[in-house]
C-alpha positions in Angstrom: -87.5 84.7 22.7 -90.7 85.8 21.1 -92.5 86.1 24.5 -89.6 88.4 25.6 -90.1 90.5 22.5 -93.8 91.0 23.1 -93.2 91.9 26.8 -90.7 94.5 25.8 -92.9 95.8 23.0 -95.7 96.6 25.5 -93.3 98.9 27.4 -92.9 102.6 26.7 -89.9 103.2 24.5 -88.1 105.0 27.3 -88.2 101.7 29.4 -87.0 99.5 26.6 -83.4 98.3 26.8 -81.2 96.3 24.6 -77.9 94.7 25.8 -75.5 95.3 23.0 -73.0 92.7 24.3 -75.7 89.9 24.6 -77.8 91.1 21.7 -80.8 90.7 24.0 -83.9 92.7 24.6 -84.0 93.1 28.4 -87.0 92.7 30.7 -87.3 95.3 33.4 -85.9 93.1 36.2 -82.7 92.3 34.1 -81.5 95.8 33.4 -79.6 96.3 36.6 -77.9 93.0 36.3 -76.4 93.8 32.9 -75.4 97.3 34.2 -73.4 95.7 37.0 -71.7 93.4 34.5 -70.6 96.5 32.6 -72.5 95.6 29.5 -73.3 98.4 26.9 -77.0 99.1 27.0 -79.1 100.8 24.3 -82.0 103.0 25.3 -84.6 104.2 24.4 -85.9 101.9 21.6 -88.7 103.3 19.5 -91.1 101.1 17.5 -89.2 101.8 14.3 -86.1 100.0 15.6 -88.1 97.0 16.6 -89.2 96.7 13.0 -85.7 97.1 11.6 -83.4 94.7 13.5 -80.5 95.4 11.2 -80.4 98.9 12.7 -81.3 97.7 16.2 -78.5 95.0 16.5 -74.9 95.9 16.0 -73.4 94.0 13.1 -71.0 91.3 14.0 -67.7 92.2 12.4 -65.2 89.5 13.3 -63.8 88.5 9.9 -62.3 85.3 11.2 -65.6 83.9 12.6 -68.8 85.6 11.8 -68.9 89.0 9.9 -72.1 90.7 8.9 -72.1 93.2 6.1 -75.4 94.8 5.3 -76.7 96.0 1.8 -77.3 99.7 1.4 -80.7 101.0 0.4 -79.8 101.3 -3.3 -78.9 97.6 -3.6 -81.9 96.5 -1.6 -84.2 98.5 -3.9 -82.6 97.1 -7.0 -82.9 93.5 -5.9 -86.6 93.9 -4.9 -87.4 95.6 -8.2 -85.7 92.9 -10.1 -87.6 90.1 -8.3 -90.9 92.0 -8.8 -90.1 92.4 -12.5 -89.6 88.6 -12.7 -93.0 88.2 -11.0 -91.5 86.4 -8.0 -93.9 85.9 -5.1 -91.7 84.2 -2.5 -88.1 85.1 -1.7 -85.9 82.7 0.2 -83.3 85.0 1.9 -80.2 83.1 3.0 -78.0 85.6 5.0 -79.7 88.6 3.4 -81.5 90.2 6.4 -81.8 93.7 4.8 -83.8 92.2 1.9 -86.0 90.2 4.2 -86.5 93.3 6.4 -87.6 95.4 3.4 -90.1 92.8 2.3 -91.5 92.5 5.8 -91.9 96.2 6.0 -93.1 96.6 2.4 -91.0 99.7 2.2 -91.6 100.0 -1.6 -94.5 99.3 -3.9 -92.6 96.5 -5.4 -92.1 94.7 -2.1 -95.9 94.7 -1.4 -96.5 91.6 -3.5 -93.6 89.6 -2.0 -93.3 87.2 0.9 -90.0 86.2 2.3 -88.4 83.7 4.7 -85.0 84.4 6.3 -82.5 81.6 6.9 -79.6 83.0 9.0 -77.1 81.9 11.6 -77.7 85.0 13.8 -79.7 83.9 16.8 -80.7 87.5 17.7 -83.4 87.5 15.0 -85.3 84.9 17.0 -86.6 87.8 19.1 -87.9 89.8 16.2 -89.3 87.4 13.7 -91.9 84.6 14.2 -90.9 81.0 13.5 -92.8 81.3 10.2 -90.5 84.2 9.1 -87.1 83.2 10.4 -85.2 79.9 10.8 -81.8 79.7 12.4 -79.7 78.0 9.7 -76.2 77.1 8.7 -75.7 77.4 4.9 -72.5 75.5 5.0 -74.2 72.2 5.7 -77.9 73.0 5.1 -78.6 72.5 8.8 -81.7 73.8 10.6 -81.2 74.3 14.3 -84.8 73.6 15.1 -84.9 70.6 12.8 -88.5 69.4 12.7 -90.3 72.8 13.1 -88.0 74.8 10.7 -87.9 72.0 8.2 -91.7 72.1 7.9 -91.6 76.0 7.6 -88.9 75.8 4.9 -90.5 73.1 2.9 -93.9 74.8 2.9 -92.3 78.0 1.8 -90.4 76.5 -1.2 -93.4 74.4 -2.2 -94.5 75.2 -5.8 -98.2 74.6 -5.1 -100.6 77.2 -6.5 -99.2 80.2 -8.4 -96.1 80.6 -6.2 -92.8 81.5 -7.9 -89.8 81.1 -5.6 -86.4 82.8 -5.9 -83.3 82.6 -3.7 -81.0 85.5 -2.7 -77.8 84.4 -0.8 -75.0 86.5 0.6 -72.4 84.1 2.0 -69.1 84.9 3.8 -66.5 85.7 1.1 -64.1 83.2 2.5 -66.6 80.3 2.1 -65.6 77.2 0.2 -67.4 77.5 -3.1 -67.8 73.8 -3.6 -69.5 73.4 -0.2 -71.9 76.2 -0.8 -72.7 74.8 -4.2 -73.6 71.5 -2.5 -76.1 73.4 -0.4 -77.6 75.2 -3.4 -78.0 71.8 -5.2 -79.8 70.4 -2.2 -82.2 73.3 -2.1 -82.8 73.0 -5.9 -83.5 69.3 -5.5 -85.9 69.8 -2.6 -87.6 72.6 -4.5 -88.1 70.4 -7.5 -89.5 67.7 -5.2 -92.4 69.9 -4.5 -93.3 70.4 -8.2 -97.0 70.3 -9.1 -98.0 67.7 -11.8 -97.8 69.3 -15.2 -95.4 72.1 -14.2 -91.9 72.4 -15.7 -89.8 70.1 -13.5 -86.7 70.8 -15.7 -86.5 74.4 -14.7 -84.4 75.8 -11.8 -85.2 78.1 -8.9 -83.7 81.6 -9.8 -80.7 82.3 -7.6 -78.9 85.6 -6.9 -75.6 85.0 -5.2 -73.6 88.0 -4.0 -69.8 87.4 -4.2 -66.6 89.2 -5.2 -65.8 89.5 -9.0 -62.3 88.0 -8.5 -64.0 84.7 -7.5 -65.7 84.5 -10.9 -63.6 81.7 -12.3 -64.1 79.6 -9.1 -67.9 80.1 -9.1 -68.4 79.5 -12.8 -66.1 76.4 -12.7 -68.3 75.0 -10.0 -71.7 76.3 -11.0 -71.9 75.8 -14.8 -75.2 77.5 -15.4 -74.2 80.8 -13.6 -73.1 84.1 -15.1 -71.8 87.2 -13.4 -73.7 90.5 -13.7 -71.9 93.8 -13.9 -74.0 95.3 -11.0 -71.8 96.6 -8.2 -73.2 95.7 -4.8 -72.7 98.2 -2.1 -72.7 97.6 1.7 -73.4 100.2 4.4 -70.9 99.0 7.0 -67.8 98.0 5.0 -65.1 100.6 4.2 -64.2 99.0 0.9 -67.5 97.6 -0.4 -69.1 101.1 -1.0 -69.4 103.2 -4.1 -69.4 106.6 -2.4 -66.6 106.4 0.2 -65.0 103.0 -0.6 -62.6 101.9 -3.3 -62.0 104.3 -6.2 -63.1 101.6 -8.6 -66.3 101.0 -6.6 -67.4 97.8 -4.8 -65.8 94.6 -6.0 -68.9 92.6 -5.1 -71.1 91.4 -8.0 -74.2 89.2 -8.5 -73.9 85.6 -9.8 -77.1 84.2 -11.1 -78.6 81.3 -13.1 -81.0 83.7 -14.7 -80.3 84.9 -18.3 -78.3 88.2 -17.8 -80.3 89.7 -20.6 -83.4 89.4 -18.5 -81.9 91.4 -15.6 -82.0 95.1 -16.6 -79.4 97.2 -14.7 -80.3 100.8 -13.9 -79.5 103.2 -16.7 -79.4 106.1 -14.1 -76.2 104.5 -12.7 -74.5 104.3 -16.1 -75.3 100.7 -17.1 -76.1 100.1 -20.8 -77.4 97.2 -22.9 -74.9 95.6 -25.2 -76.7 94.2 -28.2 -73.7 92.0 -29.2 -73.5 90.3 -25.8 -77.3 90.6 -25.2 -76.7 91.7 -21.6 -76.2 94.8 -19.5 -72.7 96.2 -18.9 -71.3 98.9 -16.6 -70.3 102.4 -18.0 -66.6 101.4 -18.2 -67.2 98.0 -19.6 -66.9 98.5 -23.4 -67.4 95.8 -25.9 -64.2 94.4 -27.5 -64.7 93.2 -31.0 -61.6 91.1 -31.0 -62.7 89.2 -27.8 -66.4 89.4 -28.9 -67.3 90.3 -25.3 -67.6 93.0 -22.7 -64.4 92.2 -20.9 -63.9 94.8 -18.1 -64.4 93.2 -14.7 -63.2 96.0 -12.4 -61.8 99.5 -12.7 -61.0 101.4 -15.9 -61.8 99.9 -19.3 -59.6 97.0 -20.2 -57.3 97.1 -23.3 -56.8 94.4 -25.8 -53.3 92.8 -26.1 -52.8 91.2 -29.5 -49.9 89.1 -28.2 -51.8 87.7 -25.3 -54.9 87.6 -27.5 -57.1 88.9 -24.7 -58.1 92.0 -22.8 -56.0 93.1 -19.8 -56.1 95.8 -17.2 -54.7 99.1 -18.6 -52.0 99.1 -15.9 -50.5 96.0 -17.4 -47.8 96.0 -20.1 -46.7 93.0 -22.3 -43.4 91.5 -21.2 -41.5 89.8 -23.9 -39.4 87.8 -21.4 -42.4 86.3 -19.6 -44.6 86.4 -22.6 -47.5 87.8 -20.6 -49.0 91.1 -19.5 -48.0 92.2 -16.0 -47.3 95.3 -14.0 -44.2 97.2 -15.2 -42.3 96.7 -11.9 -42.7 92.9 -11.9 -39.6 90.6 -11.7 -39.1 88.4 -14.8 -37.4 85.7 -12.8 -40.5 85.4 -10.5 -42.1 82.0 -11.0 -45.1 82.6 -8.8 -47.5 82.3 -11.6 -46.4 78.8 -12.7 -45.0 75.7 -11.1 -44.2 74.9 -7.5 -43.9 77.7 -4.9 -41.6 75.6 -2.8 -38.9 74.2 -5.1 -39.6 76.2 -8.3 -40.1 73.2 -10.5 -42.5 73.7 -13.4 -43.7 70.0 -13.6 -45.8 70.0 -10.4 -47.7 72.3 -8.0 -47.1 73.0 -4.3 -49.4 70.4 -3.0 -47.5 67.6 -4.9 -44.0 68.9 -4.1 -41.7 66.0 -3.0 -39.6 68.4 -0.9 -42.7 69.3 1.1 -43.4 65.6 1.9 -39.8 64.7 2.8 -40.0 66.0 6.3 -43.3 67.1 7.9 -41.7 67.9 11.3 -42.0 71.6 12.3 -38.9 73.6 11.7 -37.8 76.7 13.6 -38.5 79.8 11.6 -35.8 82.3 11.0 -35.7 85.0 13.7 -36.6 82.8 16.7 -34.3 83.4 19.6 -31.9 80.9 21.1 -33.9 80.9 24.3 -36.8 79.4 22.4 -34.6 76.6 21.2 -33.4 76.0 24.7 -36.9 75.9 26.2 -38.1 73.6 23.4 -35.2 71.2 24.2 -36.2 71.2 27.9 -39.8 70.3 27.0 -38.7 67.5 24.8 -36.4 66.2 27.6 -39.3 66.2 30.1 -41.5 64.2 27.6 -38.8 61.6 27.3 -38.5 61.2 31.1 -42.3 60.7 31.3 -42.2 58.0 28.7 
């Protein structure tokens, strides 16, 4: 892949072609073949695009398999400035190609003192980055596709020899199982500590910045006990909802979870963030401190209000229902038991997974709305199966 890259790079930009369908830089004798197949070709390709693969390659946007959402420039600059302020020297980028790209290009003064290694599942980056800068990797099971070579590269990178200070930035799929990802993070922390120099602080942890939706906070903090959620809203270029300018009215729902003390991560005052002396951390402009809760409680949207009956802050669109004894939307149904108990039988003494009704008959049932013809054809199939037996 790298040989292909250097051959294409030697060509004039007008003779450089990229097959969008295959995600492949094409040699001159391959162009016609891809045209005949009806593939979409990109041409010309200037040197600038060869240095910015996130702009060269089309993001994969299949939400069910492999979706790629890319940080905007504001988020990239904030992350790099934060890492530089912490005197980080080496950045392990897991699924964060924009940050790795910015470090490689040293697009800001802050990035010039940084070195990065990208671990990503996207094989297209094999063409752009050398084996010392990119490893094809699956974060779900901590698997390196080029096991021996990539393992050596990775272990040398996270080694704590000398004056290196390593941090990790990770942007996983939002549908990922939190417990599985935490297992990977623990393995990386363990391997990082295994490369500790004698006399250094073996009890410390590698700084981690994990990008994830705010509504997964409970799940993340329940699994990762040392993490906290920052108020910083992470914007993406190519997602309609995860953008501050043209996305949701409330802004992006994506936040940063980190094992770093939130008071040590200043958020930009130019974007309305402020320092809460009571919480000793930075909060967003709408996140006001509640004296009754002794915390800055707003997670998303307008400032939350305190409900004395619930003894906690709730979204301003919620009202307290005396029947349900909880704050909910005004149009909710009081007889709705969706918040408690079993969703199948309605009993309050167990959850759906333990419902006896669910386990009584595991045979598939015909859903309402299926036609009689389906029942007839299903019966015929069953009859044929009996004859074969």
